[in-house]
C-alpha positions in Angstrom: -1.2 -22.9 -11.7 -4.2 -21.1 -13.3 -5.9 -18.8 -10.8 -9.5 -17.9 -10.7 -9.9 -14.2 -10.2 -12.3 -11.3 -10.4 -11.6 -8.8 -13.2 -9.8 -6.4 -10.7 -7.7 -9.2 -9.3 -6.9 -10.4 -12.8 -5.1 -7.1 -13.3 -3.3 -7.6 -10.0 -2.1 -11.0 -11.0 -0.8 -9.7 -14.3 1.4 -7.2 -12.6 4.6 -9.2 -12.6 6.6 -6.6 -10.8 4.2 -6.5 -7.9 4.0 -10.2 -7.6 7.7 -10.8 -7.9 8.7 -8.5 -5.0 6.1 -10.1 -2.7 7.1 -13.6 -3.8 10.8 -12.7 -3.2 10.0 -11.3 0.3 8.1 -14.4 1.3 10.8 -16.6 -0.2 13.5 -14.8 1.8 11.5 -15.0 5.1 13.6 -17.0 7.6 11.7 -16.8 10.9 9.5 -19.4 12.5 7.1 -21.0 10.1 4.1 -22.0 12.2 1.3 -19.6 11.4 0.9 -16.8 8.9 -2.0 -14.4 8.4 -2.7 -13.1 4.9 -4.9 -10.0 5.4 -7.0 -8.9 2.5 -5.9 -12.0 0.6 -7.7 -11.3 -2.6 -7.6 -14.3 -5.0 -5.1 -16.0 -2.8 -1.9 -15.6 -4.7 0.2 -14.6 -1.7 -1.3 -17.4 0.4 -0.3 -19.7 -2.4 3.3 -18.6 -2.0 3.0 -18.9 1.8 1.5 -22.4 1.7 4.9 -23.9 0.6 6.6 -22.6 3.7 4.2 -22.4 6.7 2.4 -25.0 8.7 -0.8 -22.9 8.7 -2.1 -19.9 6.8 -5.3 -18.0 7.6 -6.3 -16.0 4.6 -8.9 -13.3 5.2 -10.9 -11.6 2.5 -14.0 -9.3 2.9 -15.4 -9.6 -0.6 -17.5 -12.8 -1.0 -16.9 -13.3 -4.7 -13.1 -12.8 -4.3 -13.0 -15.1 -1.3 -14.7 -17.9 -3.3 -11.9 -17.5 -5.9 -9.3 -17.8 -3.1 -11.0 -20.9 -1.7 -11.1 -22.6 -5.1 -7.5 -21.6 -5.8 -6.2 -22.9 -2.4 -8.6 -25.9 -1.8 -5.8 -28.4 -2.4 -3.7 -27.1 0.4 -4.6 -28.6 3.8 -2.7 -25.9 5.6 -4.7 -22.9 4.2 -8.0 -21.7 5.6 -9.9 -18.9 3.7 -12.1 -16.7 5.8 -14.8 -14.5 4.2 -14.8 -11.6 6.7 -13.7 -8.1 7.4 -10.3 -8.2 9.0 -11.6 -5.6 11.6 -14.3 -8.1 12.6 -12.3 -11.3 12.6 -11.8 -12.9 16.0 -8.1 -13.6 16.0 -7.4 -16.4 18.4 -3.8 -17.3 17.8 -0.6 -15.3 17.5 1.3 -15.5 14.2 4.9 -15.7 13.1 4.2 -13.6 10.0 1.5 -11.1 8.9 1.3 -10.3 5.2 -0.9 -7.4 4.2 -0.9 -6.2 0.7 -3.8 -3.7 1.0 -1.4 -1.1 -0.3 -2.1 2.1 -2.2 -0.4 5.5 -2.6 0.4 7.0 0.8 -2.0 4.3 2.3 -4.9 6.7 1.7 -7.4 4.6 -0.3 -7.2 1.1 1.3 -7.4 -0.1 4.9 -3.8 -1.2 5.4 -3.3 1.0 8.5 -6.6 0.0 10.2 -6.1 -3.7 9.4 -2.5 -3.8 10.8 -3.4 -1.6 13.9 -6.1 -4.2 14.7 -4.1 -7.4 13.9 -0.7 -6.4 15.1 -1.4 -7.5 18.7 -1.8 -11.0 17.4 1.8 -11.1 16.1 4.4 -12.9 18.2 7.2 -10.8 19.8 9.7 -12.1 17.2 7.1 -12.1 14.4 7.5 -10.1 11.2 5.2 -8.1 8.9 5.4 -7.9 5.1 5.6 -5.1 4.1 7.4 -3.5 7.0 7.4 0.2 6.0 6.5 2.8 3.3 8.2 6.1 2.3 6.3 8.9 0.7 7.8 11.6 -1.5 6.2 14.7 -3.0 6.9 17.2 -5.8 5.3 20.4 -6.9 3.8 20.1 -10.4 1.9 21.8 -13.2 -0.8 19.5 -14.3 -3.6 19.5 -16.8 -6.5 18.0 -14.8 -8.2 19.9 -11.9 -9.1 16.9 -9.8 -7.4 14.2 -7.8 -6.2 11.4 -10.0 -3.5 8.8 -10.4 -0.7 9.6 -13.0 -1.6 6.8 -15.4 -1.6 8.6 -18.8 -1.8 12.0 -17.1 0.3 14.9 -18.3 2.2 17.1 -15.9 5.5 19.0 -15.5 7.6 18.8 -12.3 8.5 22.2 -10.9 10.4 21.3 -7.7 12.9 19.0 -6.1 11.6 15.8 -4.6 11.1 15.8 -0.8 10.7 12.8 1.4 7.7 13.9 3.5 6.7 10.8 5.5 8.1 7.5 6.6 5.7 5.0 8.1 6.8 2.0 10.1 4.1 -0.7 9.7 5.5 -2.8 12.5 4.3 -0.1 15.0 1.0 1.6 15.6 0.2 4.1 12.9 -2.0 7.2 13.4 -4.2 7.3 10.3 -4.6 11.1 10.5 -1.9 12.8 8.5 -1.5 16.6 8.8 1.8 18.3 7.9 3.2 21.4 6.2 5.5 20.5 3.2 8.2 22.8 2.0 9.1 22.6 -1.7 12.2 24.2 -3.3 11.3 25.3 -6.9 13.7 24.3 -9.7 11.8 25.6 -12.7 9.7 28.7 -13.4 6.0 28.1 -14.1 2.5 27.9 -12.6 2.2 25.3 -9.9 -1.3 23.8 -9.5 -0.7 20.4 -8.0 1.3 18.0 -5.8 2.5 14.7 -7.0 2.8 12.0 -4.3 4.9 8.9 -4.9 5.1 5.9 -2.5 7.9 3.4 -2.1 7.3 0.1 -0.3 10.0 -1.6 2.0 9.0 -5.2 2.0 12.0 -6.4 4.0 15.3 -4.9 5.1 16.7 -5.8 1.6 13.7 -5.4 -0.7 12.2 -2.1 -1.7 9.7 -1.5 -4.5 8.7 1.6 -6.3 5.4 2.1 -8.0 4.2 -0.6 -10.4 1.1 -0.6 -12.6 -1.1 -2.0 -9.8 1.0 -1.0 -6.7 0.9 2.6 -5.5 0.8 4.5 -8.8 1.7 8.2 -8.1 -1.2 10.4 -7.1 -1.8 14.0 -8.4 -3.5 16.4 -6.1 -4.8 19.8 -7.3 -4.0 23.1 -5.5 -4.8 26.7 -6.2 -2.5 28.1 -8.9 0.8 29.6 -7.6 3.2 31.4 -10.0 6.7 30.1 -9.0 10.3 30.9 -9.9 13.4 28.9 -9.6 14.7 28.7 -6.0 11.4 29.8 -4.5 10.4 28.1 -1.3 6.7 27.1 -1.3 4.9 25.8 1.9 1.8 23.8 1.5 -0.4 22.1 4.0 -1.3 18.5 3.2 -4.0 16.5 5.1 -5.6 13.1 4.7 -6.9 10.1 6.6 -5.2 6.9 5.7 -7.7 4.2 4.9 -10.6 6.6 4.5 -10.2 7.4 0.8 -8.9 10.2 -1.5 -12.0 12.3 -0.7 -10.3 13.1 2.7 -7.3 14.8 1.0 -6.9 18.5 1.5 -4.0 20.5 0.1 -3.7 24.3 0.5 -1.2 27.1 0.9 
């Protein structure tokens, strides 16, 4: 099937790794197949996968151009309804067997996954499921060339510490979007540390986990004031951000 997309969603559809893990997670779903919500449905590719399994799919997309693409892509399915609305303003009237929400980004900082699920989760049946079900965030101390927050696409940096798992987020439960924690890094290489690298891994189901792909959670590089470090040093840094409120909320300091 040829999908209509916006330029941004064209890049998403081209990311075969991203698509394949979500398709596999939906394919493996074995619960009740009455109603599924697709939150932030984009051009409708995940609703397309859902349409072959569920009696009813409600696909919600805030952007009007993108929702028109989704409508055109899914118009031949009698069991799919595309809604052009903000998830936070949608009047949910029925409880679902499955919620799919692919509004993912690194550490959930730059998209509204947390807010959308906190709002919609109460409309999930007791035995219902969410895809994805969790994320895991890791961090490393780095020496990087750029002095501003950026994703690691084509960026040059050197890792100076062991990787730490600093945050596990269960998306099936309420998530506080305000993150504030002191991270402790053990240095494994002499150098000048001037940044933190965050990497996010997505647990779609109990059996399917996905690391970063070109369009799914590329690692994020965050600048800090320069710190001379030596092997085996322990460096404590405070990291703060608000999930869903954008990278401009990020603060990192010693």
